C-alpha positions as CSV (number, residue, x, y, z in Angstrom):
1,M,-70.6,222.8,-46.6
2,K,-67.7,221.9,-44.2
3,K,-69.5,223.7,-41.4
4,A,-72.7,221.7,-41.9
5,L,-70.7,218.4,-42.1
6,F,-68.9,219.4,-38.6
7,V,-72.4,220.4,-37.2
8,G,-73.9,216.9,-38.5
9,A,-71.0,214.9,-36.9
10,A,-71.2,217.0,-33.7
11,L,-75.0,216.0,-33.4
12,A,-74.2,212.5,-34.1
13,L,-71.9,212.3,-31.7
14,A,-74.0,213.8,-29.0
15,A,-76.8,211.3,-30.0
16,V,-74.2,208.6,-29.6
17,A,-73.2,209.8,-26.3
18,I,-76.9,210.2,-25.0
19,A,-77.6,206.9,-26.3
20,L,-74.9,205.3,-24.4
21,A,-75.6,207.4,-21.3
22,Y,-79.2,206.3,-21.5
23,Q,-78.0,202.7,-21.8
24,A,-75.7,203.4,-18.7
25,A,-78.3,204.8,-16.8
26,A,-80.7,201.9,-17.8
27,R,-78.3,199.1,-16.9
28,D,-77.4,200.9,-13.7
29,R,-81.3,200.9,-12.7
30,D,-81.6,197.3,-13.8
31,Y,-78.7,196.5,-11.8
32,R,-79.7,198.2,-8.6
33,T,-83.6,196.8,-9.2
34,L,-82.1,193.2,-9.2
35,L,-80.0,193.8,-6.2
36,A,-83.2,195.0,-4.5
37,R,-85.1,192.0,-5.8
38,G,-82.5,189.8,-4.6
39,D,-82.5,191.4,-1.2
40,T,-86.4,191.1,-0.9
41,A,-86.3,187.4,-1.9
42,V,-83.7,186.8,0.7
43,R,-86.0,188.3,3.4
44,D,-88.9,186.3,2.2
45,D,-86.4,183.2,2.4
46,Q,-86.7,182.6,-1.4
47,T,-83.2,182.0,-1.8
48,F,-83.6,180.5,-5.2
49,V,-85.2,183.7,-6.5
50,A,-82.5,185.9,-4.7
51,I,-79.8,183.7,-6.5
52,E,-81.4,184.5,-10.0
53,A,-81.8,187.9,-9.2
54,Y,-77.9,188.3,-7.9
55,S,-77.1,186.4,-11.0
56,G,-78.5,189.0,-13.2
57,A,-76.9,191.8,-11.4
58,I,-73.3,190.1,-11.9
59,A,-74.2,189.5,-15.5
60,L,-74.8,193.4,-15.8
61,R,-72.0,194.2,-13.8
62,P,-69.3,191.8,-13.4
63,E,-66.9,194.1,-11.9
64,S,-69.0,194.8,-8.9
65,M,-68.2,193.1,-5.6
66,L,-71.6,193.4,-3.9
67,P,-73.9,190.8,-5.9
68,H,-70.9,188.2,-5.6
69,L,-71.0,188.8,-2.1
70,R,-74.5,188.6,-1.5
71,R,-75.0,185.5,-3.6
72,G,-72.3,184.1,-1.7
73,E,-74.2,184.9,1.4
74,T,-77.3,183.2,-0.2
75,Y,-75.5,180.2,-1.3
76,R,-74.4,179.6,2.5
77,R,-77.8,180.2,3.7
78,R,-78.6,177.2,1.3
79,G,-76.0,174.9,2.6
80,E,-74.3,175.1,-0.8
81,L,-70.8,175.7,0.8
82,E,-68.4,175.3,-2.2
83,E,-70.9,177.9,-4.2
84,A,-70.5,180.2,-1.6
85,A,-66.6,180.0,-1.5
86,R,-66.4,180.4,-5.1
87,D,-68.5,183.9,-4.7
88,F,-66.6,184.9,-1.7
89,R,-63.2,184.3,-3.6
90,A,-64.5,186.3,-6.6
91,A,-65.8,189.2,-4.2
92,A,-62.4,189.4,-2.4
93,A,-60.6,189.5,-5.8
94,L,-62.7,192.4,-7.1
95,D,-62.4,194.2,-3.9
96,P,-59.0,193.6,-1.9
97,T,-59.5,196.1,0.4
98,A,-62.9,194.7,1.5
99,T,-63.1,192.7,4.7
100,R,-66.4,191.3,4.5
101,P,-65.9,188.7,1.7
102,L,-62.7,187.8,3.4
103,E,-64.4,187.0,7.0
104,A,-67.1,185.2,5.0
105,L,-64.6,183.3,3.1
106,G,-63.0,182.1,6.5
107,D,-66.1,181.3,7.9
108,V,-67.2,178.6,4.9
109,L,-63.9,177.4,4.9
110,Y,-64.4,176.4,8.5
111,E,-67.6,174.8,8.0
112,L,-65.9,172.8,5.3
113,K,-63.4,171.8,7.8
114,R,-60.5,173.0,5.9
115,F,-59.2,174.6,9.0
116,D,-55.4,175.5,7.6
117,R,-57.3,177.5,4.6
118,A,-59.6,179.2,6.9
119,A,-56.8,180.4,9.1
120,E,-54.8,181.7,6.1
121,T,-58.0,183.6,4.9
122,Y,-58.5,185.1,8.4
123,A,-54.9,186.2,8.3
124,R,-55.5,188.0,5.1
125,N,-58.3,189.8,6.5
126,L,-56.4,190.8,9.6
127,R,-53.7,192.3,7.2
128,V,-56.3,194.8,5.9
129,D,-57.8,195.5,9.0
130,D,-55.8,194.4,12.1
131,R,-58.4,195.9,14.7
132,S,-61.3,193.2,14.4
133,A,-61.0,191.2,17.6
134,A,-64.0,188.9,16.1
135,V,-62.0,188.1,13.2
136,S,-58.6,187.7,15.2
137,Y,-60.7,185.1,17.7
138,K,-61.9,183.0,14.4
139,L,-58.2,182.7,13.4
140,A,-57.1,181.3,16.5
141,L,-60.3,179.0,16.6
142,A,-58.9,177.5,13.0
143,H,-55.7,177.4,14.4
144,Y,-56.8,175.3,17.2
145,R,-59.1,173.1,15.1
146,S,-56.1,172.6,12.9
147,G,-53.8,171.1,15.9
148,D,-51.6,174.2,15.9
149,L,-51.8,175.0,19.6
150,D,-48.9,177.4,19.6
151,A,-50.2,179.4,16.6
152,A,-53.6,179.7,18.7
153,L,-52.0,180.8,21.8
154,T,-50.1,183.5,20.1
155,T,-53.0,184.8,18.4
156,L,-55.2,184.7,21.2
157,G,-52.8,187.0,23.0
158,S,-53.5,189.6,20.3
159,T,-57.3,188.8,20.3
160,L,-57.4,189.6,24.1
161,R,-55.6,192.8,23.8
162,L,-57.9,194.0,21.3
163,D,-61.0,193.1,23.3
164,T,-60.3,192.0,27.1
165,R,-63.7,191.1,27.7
166,L,-64.4,188.4,25.1
167,A,-65.6,185.5,26.7
168,D,-65.1,182.7,24.1
169,A,-61.7,183.9,23.7
170,S,-60.8,183.4,27.4
171,Y,-62.6,179.9,26.8
172,L,-60.5,179.0,23.8
173,L,-57.4,180.2,25.6
174,G,-58.5,177.7,28.7
175,L,-58.7,174.9,26.1
176,C,-55.4,175.6,24.5
177,L,-53.7,175.6,28.0
178,R,-55.8,172.6,28.9
179,D,-54.4,170.5,26.0
180,K,-50.9,172.0,26.8
181,H,-51.3,170.2,30.3
182,R,-50.9,173.7,31.7
183,T,-53.6,172.7,34.1
184,T,-53.2,175.9,36.9
185,E,-53.1,178.4,33.7
186,A,-56.0,176.6,32.2
187,L,-58.3,177.1,35.3
188,A,-57.4,180.9,35.5
189,A,-58.5,181.1,32.1
190,F,-61.8,179.4,32.6
191,E,-62.5,181.1,35.7
192,R,-62.0,184.4,33.8
193,T,-64.6,183.2,31.3
194,I,-67.3,182.5,33.8
195,A,-66.4,185.8,35.2
196,L,-67.2,187.6,32.1
197,A,-70.2,185.3,31.1
198,P,-71.7,183.5,34.3
199,G,-73.9,181.4,31.9
200,H,-70.9,179.8,29.9
201,I,-71.9,176.2,30.3
202,P,-68.9,174.6,28.2
203,A,-66.5,176.8,30.4
204,R,-68.1,175.6,33.5
205,E,-67.9,171.9,32.5
206,E,-64.2,172.2,31.6
207,L,-63.9,173.9,35.2
208,A,-65.7,171.0,36.6
209,D,-63.6,168.4,34.9
210,L,-60.4,170.0,35.9
211,Y,-61.4,170.4,39.6
212,G,-62.3,166.7,39.2
213,S,-58.8,165.6,38.1
214,T,-57.1,167.7,40.9
215,D,-59.5,166.0,43.3
216,R,-61.0,169.4,44.1
217,N,-64.4,167.8,44.7
218,D,-66.0,170.7,46.4
219,E,-65.3,173.1,43.6
220,E,-66.3,170.4,41.0
221,I,-69.9,169.9,42.7
222,E,-70.2,173.8,42.8
223,Q,-69.7,174.0,39.2
224,L,-72.0,170.9,38.6
225,Q,-74.8,172.3,40.7
226,V,-74.5,175.6,38.9
227,I,-74.8,174.0,35.5
228,A,-77.8,171.8,36.7
229,D,-79.4,175.1,37.6
230,L,-78.6,176.5,34.3
231,D,-80.0,173.9,32.3
232,R,-82.7,172.1,34.0
233,D,-84.0,170.6,30.8
234,H,-81.5,168.3,30.7
235,V,-81.5,165.4,33.2
236,E,-77.4,164.3,31.9
237,R,-76.7,167.5,34.4
238,Q,-78.5,166.1,37.5
239,V,-77.2,162.9,36.9
240,A,-73.3,164.3,36.6
241,L,-74.0,166.4,39.8
242,G,-75.4,163.0,41.6
243,L,-72.5,160.8,40.5
244,A,-69.8,163.7,41.5
245,Q,-71.5,163.9,45.0
246,A,-71.4,160.1,45.2
247,R,-67.7,160.1,44.2
248,A,-67.2,162.8,47.0
249,G,-68.4,160.1,49.5
250,R,-72.2,162.1,49.8
251,E,-74.0,159.4,48.7
252,E,-77.1,160.7,50.8
253,V,-77.1,164.1,49.0
254,A,-76.4,162.3,45.7
255,V,-79.5,159.9,46.3
256,L,-81.5,163.1,47.1
257,T,-80.3,164.8,44.1
258,L,-81.1,162.0,41.7
259,G,-84.6,161.5,43.4
260,N,-85.8,164.9,43.2
261,A,-84.6,164.6,39.2
262,L,-86.9,161.8,39.2
263,E,-89.5,163.4,40.6
264,R,-89.6,166.1,37.9
265,A,-89.0,163.5,35.1
266,P,-90.4,160.5,36.0
267,G,-89.4,157.1,34.2
268,Q,-86.2,158.7,32.7
269,P,-83.7,155.8,32.2
270,L,-80.5,158.0,33.2
271,L,-81.5,158.9,36.4
272,Y,-82.5,155.4,37.3
273,G,-79.1,154.0,36.1
274,A,-77.4,156.5,37.8
275,L,-79.2,155.9,41.0
276,G,-78.6,152.3,40.8
277,K,-75.0,152.9,40.2
278,V,-74.8,154.9,43.7
279,W,-76.7,152.3,45.5
280,L,-74.5,149.2,43.8
281,D,-71.1,151.1,44.4
282,R,-72.5,151.4,48.4
283,A,-73.3,148.0,48.5
284,Q,-70.2,146.6,47.0
285,A,-68.3,148.8,49.8
286,Q,-70.3,147.7,52.7
287,N,-71.4,144.4,51.7
288,D,-75.0,145.5,52.1
289,R,-78.1,143.7,50.9
290,V,-80.4,146.3,51.6
291,Y,-78.4,148.5,49.2
292,L,-77.8,145.7,46.8
293,S,-81.8,145.3,47.1
294,K,-82.3,149.2,46.3
295,A,-79.7,149.1,43.3
296,L,-81.5,145.9,41.9
297,E,-84.7,147.8,41.9
298,A,-83.6,150.9,40.4
299,L,-81.6,149.4,37.6
300,G,-84.3,146.9,36.9
301,H,-86.4,150.0,35.9
302,V,-84.0,150.5,32.8
303,T,-82.8,147.0,31.9
304,S,-86.2,146.3,30.5
305,S,-86.1,149.0,27.9
306,P,-84.8,148.6,24.6
307,D,-82.8,151.6,25.1
308,A,-81.0,150.3,27.8
309,T,-77.1,150.8,27.4
310,S,-74.3,148.5,27.7
311,D,-73.0,150.1,30.9
312,V,-76.3,149.8,32.8
313,L,-76.8,146.3,31.6
314,T,-73.4,145.5,32.9
315,M,-74.2,147.2,36.5
316,Y,-77.5,145.0,36.6
317,G,-75.3,141.9,35.7
318,R,-73.1,142.9,38.5
319,A,-75.7,143.3,40.9
320,L,-77.5,139.9,40.1
321,I,-74.1,138.3,40.5
322,M,-73.8,139.9,43.8
323,D,-77.4,138.4,44.7
324,D,-76.4,135.0,43.4
325,Q,-79.3,135.3,40.5
326,L,-76.5,133.8,38.2
327,E,-78.8,132.6,35.0
328,A,-80.3,136.1,35.0
329,A,-77.1,137.4,35.3
330,E,-75.5,135.6,32.2
331,Q,-78.7,136.9,30.3
332,A,-78.0,140.3,31.3
333,L,-74.6,140.4,30.8
334,L,-75.4,138.8,27.1
335,H,-77.3,141.7,26.5
336,A,-74.8,144.1,27.7
337,T,-72.3,142.9,24.9
338,T,-74.7,143.4,22.1
339,R,-75.1,146.9,22.9
340,Y,-73.3,149.7,21.6
341,P,-71.1,151.6,22.6
342,L,-70.1,148.6,24.4
343,E,-69.0,148.7,28.2
344,P,-65.8,146.4,27.7
345,T,-65.9,144.9,31.0
346,S,-69.4,143.0,30.2
347,L,-67.3,140.8,28.3
348,V,-65.1,140.1,31.0
349,L,-68.1,139.4,33.5
350,Y,-70.0,137.5,30.9
351,A,-66.9,134.9,30.2
352,T,-66.9,134.4,33.9
353,I,-70.6,133.6,34.1
354,A,-70.8,131.5,31.2
355,E,-67.8,129.4,32.3
356,Q,-69.2,129.0,35.7
357,R,-72.4,127.8,33.9
358,G,-70.7,125.4,31.4
359,N,-71.0,127.7,28.6
360,L,-67.3,127.3,27.9
361,D,-67.2,128.3,23.8
362,A,-69.4,131.6,24.6
363,G,-67.0,132.4,27.6
364,R,-63.8,132.2,25.5
365,Q,-65.7,133.9,22.7
366,A,-66.2,136.7,25.0
367,L,-62.5,137.0,26.2
368,I,-61.4,136.9,22.5
369,D,-63.4,139.9,21.9
370,Y,-62.1,141.5,24.9
371,A,-58.6,141.1,24.0
372,G,-59.5,142.4,20.3
373,L,-61.2,145.6,22.0
374,V,-59.0,146.5,24.7
375,T,-55.5,146.6,23.6
376,D,-54.0,148.6,26.7
377,N,-55.0,146.1,29.3
378,A,-53.2,145.4,32.5
379,D,-54.7,141.9,32.8
380,A,-53.6,141.2,29.1
381,V,-51.5,138.1,30.1
382,Q,-54.3,136.7,32.6
383,H,-56.9,136.7,30.0
384,A,-54.7,135.2,27.2
385,A,-54.2,132.5,29.6
386,R,-57.7,132.1,30.5
387,I,-58.6,131.7,26.8
388,A,-55.7,129.2,26.6
389,S,-57.3,127.1,29.3
390,L,-60.8,127.1,28.0
391,S,-59.3,126.0,24.8
392,V,-57.8,123.2,26.4
393,R,-61.1,122.3,28.0
394,L,-62.7,122.7,24.5
395,N,-60.1,120.2,23.1
396,D,-58.8,122.7,20.9
397,P,-54.8,122.8,21.8
398,Q,-54.0,124.6,18.9
399,T,-55.6,127.7,20.0
400,A,-54.4,127.4,23.4
401,V,-50.6,127.3,21.9
402,A,-51.6,130.5,20.0
403,W,-52.8,132.3,23.1
404,L,-50.1,130.8,25.7
405,E,-47.3,132.1,23.0
406,R,-49.2,135.5,23.0
407,A,-49.2,135.6,26.7
408,L,-45.4,134.5,26.9
409,R,-44.4,137.5,24.6
410,M,-46.0,139.8,27.1
411,A,-44.6,137.6,30.1
412,P,-41.4,136.0,28.9
413,E,-40.1,135.0,32.6
414,N,-43.5,133.4,33.4
415,A,-42.6,129.9,34.3
416,D,-45.9,128.6,34.7
417,L,-47.1,129.7,30.9
418,S,-44.2,128.1,29.8
419,K,-45.2,124.7,31.5
420,Q,-48.6,125.3,30.1
421,L,-47.2,125.9,26.2
422,A,-45.0,122.9,26.6
423,D,-48.2,120.8,27.6
424,A,-50.3,122.2,24.9
425,Q,-47.9,121.6,22.3
426,T,-47.9,118.1,23.5
427,R,-51.4,117.8,22.9
428,V,-51.3,119.4,19.7
429,A,-48.3,116.7,18.5
430,G,-50.8,113.9,19.9
431,T,-53.8,114.9,17.8
432,R,-51.5,114.6,14.5
């Protein structure tokens, strides 16, 4: 009897074990099927289906890192970064030795502009595997974007020891050194970047800027020429090259550069604006009406467009003033003051023309707008005095007093301003 009971119990246990094993195998089969379905859906760009499949796999095996990782990658693909970060955190917690979830989490935090937290995550990744130059570079980049230049420089030292040929790391090193005002070292870093990657346009742009700021005009033009050759589809490159050539005193070459660009891209406003600037600068420097005529012709192609910028309209207004077309200049400069981004000098030029043509109130308002826009202004005292003078002419002595007091705070020893203030205060008293 006992033997029969023992055999029955053993058979029952065996049946339970078989059932459990079958259930485990079925669950594992369903888990793998859901993972495969999710992967297929991702390949077919059916991200919602993929997320449902990975979610099913997580429900079957919540302790598994992989479906959390893949669902996080799918959320990121959909632009749902918070959800992606949640899954990457879960994946990293489930397998602390895995670097892929940590790197992905760092990438998402970086995209969310949480640069300090991204840096912390990349640092965790490197504590697991300190041999990844790519992650080390990302850590340095996160430090740079958070404003910690010293940490970025320290990290980049490690990055470049891991991979001496990583051009982006060399470029970032140049940016850090530039921001630390270590110009010579920054130049060396950017030069090394283009030696490693000759088509690295951002590095060449930085080189051109640094060469230009240190009066190395030949090197600046050389870099801008290479950039223009590498990126021929953007007329901005030809504009930058032409204007640099003009600044270096090579106006004829600049005109040729911009003219050739216009032949390839007829009607481009940027090119006409740049060409007009070259001619106008030359007309002003040499007081030459032939060059002025060419400037007016080039700028005229742009100013009739609703897309004309404040900068171009200001140049056109200046050219019209030189040509004694004051009414047209007033209109051009008025339009310049309404376009954004605003060229601040348009306000001063418009104020001058408006005053000459008797539009005192409009001229005063333009100067007031300029004073509010440009706080670091070497001519602030002069402009305040002009506002006060126009206010007196407009029979508004109270405003004159306010602006003269402002001017005297900036130039307390100016006796002429003190006299004007006293006169304005007398006028105010006379109106009471």
